[in-house]
VEXDREN-2710 file (C-alpha; in Angstrom, 1 decimal):
% VEXDREN-2710
k/r/px/py/pz
1/MET/-72.5/22.9/113.3
2/LYS/-72.5/26.3/111.8
3/ARG/-69.8/28.5/113.3
4/LYS/-68.8/32.1/112.6
5/LEU/-65.1/32.7/112.1
6/LEU/-63.3/35.6/113.6
7/ILE/-60.8/36.8/110.9
8/PHE/-58.1/39.3/111.3
9/SER/-54.8/40.3/109.7
10/THR/-51.7/38.6/110.9
11/ALA/-50.3/42.2/110.9
12/LEU/-46.9/41.0/109.7
13/ALA/-46.9/43.8/107.1
14/VAL/-47.6/46.3/109.8
15/MET/-44.8/45.1/111.9
16/ALA/-42.4/45.0/109.0
17/ALA/-43.3/48.6/108.2
18/ILE/-42.6/49.9/111.8
19/SER/-39.2/51.5/112.0
20/ILE/-37.5/50.4/115.2
21/LYS/-34.4/51.8/116.9
22/SER/-33.8/50.2/120.3
23/THR/-31.5/53.0/121.5
24/VAL/-34.2/55.5/121.0
25/ASP/-36.8/53.3/122.6
26/ASN/-34.7/52.8/125.8
27/SER/-34.4/56.6/126.2
28/PHE/-38.2/57.0/126.1
29/VAL/-39.2/54.1/128.3
30/HIS/-37.6/54.3/131.7
31/ALA/-38.3/50.8/133.1
32/ASN/-38.7/47.3/131.6
33/ALA/-37.8/48.3/128.1
34/ALA/-36.7/44.8/127.3
35/GLY/-40.0/43.2/128.7
36/ALA/-42.3/43.2/131.6
37/PRO/-41.4/41.0/134.6
38/ILE/-43.2/37.7/135.1
39/GLY/-46.7/37.9/136.6
40/HIS/-47.7/41.4/135.4
41/SER/-50.4/40.4/132.9
42/GLY/-53.4/41.6/134.9
43/ALA/-54.8/38.1/135.2
44/PRO/-56.7/37.3/138.4
45/GLY/-54.2/37.1/141.2
46/GLU/-51.5/38.8/139.3
47/LEU/-50.0/42.3/139.2
48/ASN/-50.1/44.6/136.2
49/CYS/-48.0/47.5/135.0
50/THR/-49.3/49.9/137.8
51/SER/-47.0/48.1/140.2
52/CYS/-44.0/49.9/138.5
53/HIS/-45.6/52.7/136.5
54/ILE/-47.2/55.5/138.6
55/GLY/-50.3/57.2/137.2
56/ALA/-54.1/56.6/136.9
57/ALA/-55.6/53.3/137.7
58/ALA/-55.5/50.7/135.0
59/ALA/-58.4/51.0/132.5
60/THR/-60.1/47.9/131.2
61/VAL/-60.6/48.0/127.4
62/PRO/-62.3/45.5/125.0
63/ASN/-60.9/43.9/121.8
64/TRP/-57.2/44.5/122.4
65/ILE/-56.7/40.7/122.2
66/ASN/-58.0/39.1/119.0
67/SER/-57.6/35.7/117.4
68/ASN/-58.6/33.6/114.4
69/ILE/-60.2/31.0/116.7
70/PRO/-63.6/30.2/115.3
71/ALA/-66.6/31.3/117.4
72/GLY/-67.4/27.6/117.8
73/GLY/-64.2/27.1/119.8
74/TYR/-60.6/26.0/119.4
75/VAL/-59.7/22.5/118.0
76/PRO/-57.3/20.7/120.4
77/GLY/-53.8/20.7/119.0
78/GLU/-54.5/23.2/116.2
79/THR/-52.3/26.4/115.9
80/TYR/-54.0/29.8/115.9
81/SER/-52.8/33.4/115.8
82/ILE/-53.3/35.7/118.8
83/LEU/-53.1/39.4/117.8
84/VAL/-52.3/41.8/120.7
85/SER/-52.8/45.5/119.9
86/ALA/-52.7/48.8/121.8
87/THR/-53.6/52.4/121.0
88/ASP/-53.4/55.7/122.7
89/PRO/-53.6/59.2/121.2
90/SER/-50.7/60.5/123.2
91/THR/-47.9/58.1/122.3
92/ASN/-46.3/55.6/119.9
93/ARG/-44.5/53.6/122.5
94/PHE/-46.2/50.6/124.2
95/GLY/-45.2/47.6/126.2
96/PHE/-47.4/44.6/127.0
97/GLN/-47.6/41.2/128.7
98/LEU/-49.9/38.4/127.7
99/THR/-50.7/35.1/129.4
100/ALA/-53.3/32.3/129.1
101/LYS/-55.1/30.8/132.0
102/SER/-57.4/27.7/132.4
103/SER/-59.1/26.1/135.4
104/SER/-57.9/22.8/134.0
105/GLY/-54.3/23.9/134.2
106/ALA/-53.9/23.3/130.4
107/GLU/-53.4/26.7/128.7
108/GLY/-51.8/25.6/125.4
109/THR/-48.4/26.7/124.1
110/MET/-47.4/30.1/122.9
111/VAL/-45.0/30.3/120.0
112/LEU/-43.0/33.4/118.8
113/THR/-43.5/34.6/115.3
114/HIS/-41.1/37.7/115.3
115/ALA/-38.4/39.4/117.3
116/ARG/-40.7/42.1/118.6
117/ALA/-41.8/39.8/121.5
118/LYS/-40.3/37.1/123.6
119/LEU/-41.5/34.4/126.0
120/ILE/-40.6/34.3/129.7
121/GLY/-41.6/32.2/132.7
122/ASN/-41.1/28.9/130.9
123/GLY/-43.2/30.1/128.0
124/LYS/-46.2/31.1/130.1
125/TYR/-45.9/34.8/129.3
126/ALA/-45.3/36.8/126.1
127/THR/-44.0/40.3/126.5
128/HIS/-42.4/43.0/124.3
129/THR/-38.7/43.3/123.5
130/SER/-36.8/46.6/123.1
131/ALA/-37.3/46.1/119.4
132/GLY/-41.1/45.9/119.8
133/LEU/-41.7/49.1/121.8
134/THR/-42.3/51.6/119.0
135/GLY/-45.5/51.5/116.9
136/MET/-46.9/54.0/114.4
137/ASN/-49.9/56.3/114.3
138/ASN/-50.5/55.9/118.0
139/ALA/-50.9/52.2/117.8
140/ASN/-48.7/49.0/118.2
141/LEU/-49.2/45.4/117.3
142/TRP/-47.7/42.0/118.3
143/ASN/-48.6/38.6/116.9
144/ILE/-48.2/35.4/118.8
145/ASP/-49.0/31.8/117.6
146/TRP/-50.9/29.6/120.1
147/ILE/-51.1/25.8/120.0
148/ALA/-54.4/24.8/121.6
149/PRO/-54.3/22.4/124.5
150/ALA/-55.4/18.8/124.5
151/ALA/-59.0/17.7/124.3
152/GLY/-61.0/18.2/127.5
153/SER/-59.0/21.3/128.5
154/GLY/-62.1/23.5/128.3
155/THR/-62.3/27.3/128.5
156/VAL/-59.0/29.3/128.1
157/ASP/-58.8/32.9/129.2
158/PHE/-56.2/35.3/127.7
159/TYR/-55.2/38.3/129.8
160/ALA/-52.9/41.2/128.8
161/ALA/-51.7/44.4/130.5
162/PHE/-50.4/47.3/128.4
163/ASN/-48.3/50.4/129.2
164/ALA/-48.7/53.4/127.0
165/ALA/-45.4/55.2/127.9
166/ASN/-45.5/59.0/128.0
167/GLY/-41.8/59.3/127.1
168/ASP/-40.6/61.4/130.1
169/ASN/-37.8/58.9/130.9
170/GLY/-39.5/58.1/134.2
171/THR/-42.2/55.8/135.7
172/GLY/-44.8/58.5/136.3
173/GLY/-47.7/59.6/134.1
174/ASP/-47.9/56.4/131.9
175/LYS/-51.3/55.0/131.0
176/ILE/-52.0/51.4/131.9
177/TYR/-54.7/49.3/130.1
178/LEU/-56.0/45.8/130.7
179/SER/-57.8/43.5/128.2
180/SER/-59.0/39.9/128.0
181/LEU/-60.3/37.3/125.6
182/THR/-62.2/34.0/126.5
183/VAL/-62.2/31.1/124.1
184/GLU/-64.0/27.8/124.4
185/GLU/-63.1/24.3/123.3
186/ASP/-65.0/23.1/120.2
187/SER/-67.2/20.3/121.5
188/SER/-68.7/19.3/118.1
189/PRO/-68.8/15.5/117.6
190/GLY/-65.8/14.3/115.6
191/VAL/-64.1/17.7/115.4
192/GLY/-60.5/17.6/114.5
193/VAL/-57.7/19.5/112.7
194/GLU/-58.5/17.6/109.5
195/ASN/-62.0/19.1/109.1
196/LEU/-61.3/22.6/110.5
197/ASN/-62.9/25.3/108.4
198/LEU/-64.3/23.0/105.7
199/ALA/-67.8/24.5/106.3
200/GLU/-66.7/28.0/107.1
201/ASN/-67.1/31.2/105.1
202/SER/-63.6/32.8/105.0
203/PHE/-62.4/36.4/104.5
204/ARG/-58.9/37.8/104.1
205/ILE/-57.8/41.4/103.9
206/PHE/-54.6/42.6/102.2
207/PRO/-52.5/44.6/102.7
208/SER/-53.0/45.2/106.4
209/LEU/-51.0/48.4/106.2
210/VAL/-53.1/50.6/103.9
211/THR/-52.4/53.8/101.9
212/THR/-55.3/54.3/99.6
213/GLN/-57.2/51.0/99.4
214/PHE/-57.2/47.4/100.4
215/THR/-58.7/44.2/99.0
216/VAL/-61.0/41.8/100.7
217/GLU/-60.8/38.2/99.4
218/PHE/-63.6/35.9/100.4
219/ASN/-64.8/32.4/99.9
220/LEU/-68.5/31.6/100.5
221/MET/-69.6/28.1/101.1
222/THR/-73.3/29.0/100.3
223/GLU/-75.2/31.9/98.7
224/SER/-75.1/34.7/101.1
225/VAL/-76.1/38.4/101.6
226/VAL/-72.7/40.1/102.1
227/GLY/-72.0/43.6/103.5
228/PHE/-69.3/45.4/105.3
229/LYS/-68.6/48.4/107.5
230/VAL/-65.4/50.2/108.6
231/VAL/-65.3/51.4/112.2
232/ASP/-62.6/53.4/114.0
233/PHE/-61.1/52.4/117.4
234/SER/-63.9/54.1/119.3
235/GLY/-66.5/52.0/117.5
236/LYS/-67.8/54.8/115.3
237/GLU/-68.9/53.7/111.9
238/ILE/-67.0/55.4/109.1
239/LYS/-68.4/53.8/106.0
240/SER/-70.5/50.8/105.1
241/ASP/-72.1/49.1/102.1
242/ASN/-74.5/46.2/101.3
243/LEU/-73.1/44.1/98.5
244/GLY/-76.3/42.1/98.1
245/HIS/-76.5/38.4/97.3
246/ARG/-73.3/36.7/96.4
247/SER/-73.0/33.2/94.9
248/PRO/-71.0/30.4/96.5
249/GLY/-67.3/30.5/95.7
250/LYS/-64.4/32.9/95.7
251/GLY/-64.6/36.7/95.2
252/ASN/-62.9/39.9/96.0
253/LEU/-63.8/43.5/96.9
254/ASN/-61.6/46.7/96.8
255/ILE/-62.4/49.2/99.5
256/ASP/-61.2/52.8/99.2
257/CYS/-59.5/54.2/102.3
258/SER/-58.0/57.4/100.8
259/ASP/-60.4/59.6/102.9
260/LEU/-59.5/58.0/106.2
261/THR/-57.2/59.7/108.7
262/PRO/-54.1/57.7/109.8
263/GLY/-54.8/55.3/112.6
264/LEU/-56.1/51.9/113.5
265/TYR/-59.5/50.6/112.1
266/PHE/-61.7/47.5/112.0
267/LEU/-63.3/46.0/109.0
268/VAL/-66.5/44.2/109.9
269/MET/-67.7/41.8/107.2
270/ASN/-71.3/40.4/107.5
271/ASN/-72.8/37.5/105.6
272/ASP/-76.2/36.3/106.6
273/ASN/-75.9/35.6/110.4
274/GLN/-72.1/35.5/110.5
275/GLN/-69.7/38.3/111.3
276/SER/-65.9/38.6/110.9
277/VAL/-63.7/41.3/112.2
278/GLN/-60.3/42.2/110.9
279/LYS/-57.9/45.1/111.8
280/PHE/-56.0/47.3/109.5
281/VAL/-53.8/50.4/109.8
282/LYS/-54.2/53.5/107.6
283/LYS/-50.8/55.1/107.3
END
């Protein structure tokens, strides 16, 4: 079964590059600087950040939750990365809460990968810590590992609420955003961890924190027509190129970003009928 693979940077380089000072963060974010309270993810039946932060109604935005789960679905018991990101032109300080929900009651297990986030509610929720409030270039990123639930668990929905803090040391005027991601269970016959990705085309970008250029490393299982485009957070295409036919095997491509303004971007790689998306930050 041919499946497209959604690829994205783990963003560890981005997180390592972000300069954090918790005493400064706490002076800019009035409430919940050490994490949102349980049940504020914006999931159905739950509250979101507007219950504490006064301002406009929460805005729903796409693609603020991403993963490397293949389009064909998750493999039970396999570990994946969930990348949660936020952006707003008015601030560098963001909070979040993420949870997973399933009608079967089996949502998998979230695992921490860094000190910028923590788990609460018996591990059912991930939220920021005081060390994870400050981003850069009007964006912030958090990475959480997720162990997929047992076979037969079915569809899992991820929900997240975000607070873009305005820095007035109060609860008024902040901007609240909501985002979600739905993933299916891979129902391919005989699917298992041992054969994951053996038939997938793969792409990797490095570094994810870019100054003048970055490299795309790819591995094609079959001959493919390969192309790419770079888009900004609004979805506007900034640059693109058709690389033509590429033979099976490994290859790499250097993409110049010296002309980009600082901020969050997406690299969209296309090969035949497959598409992979990866985030990077131009500093």
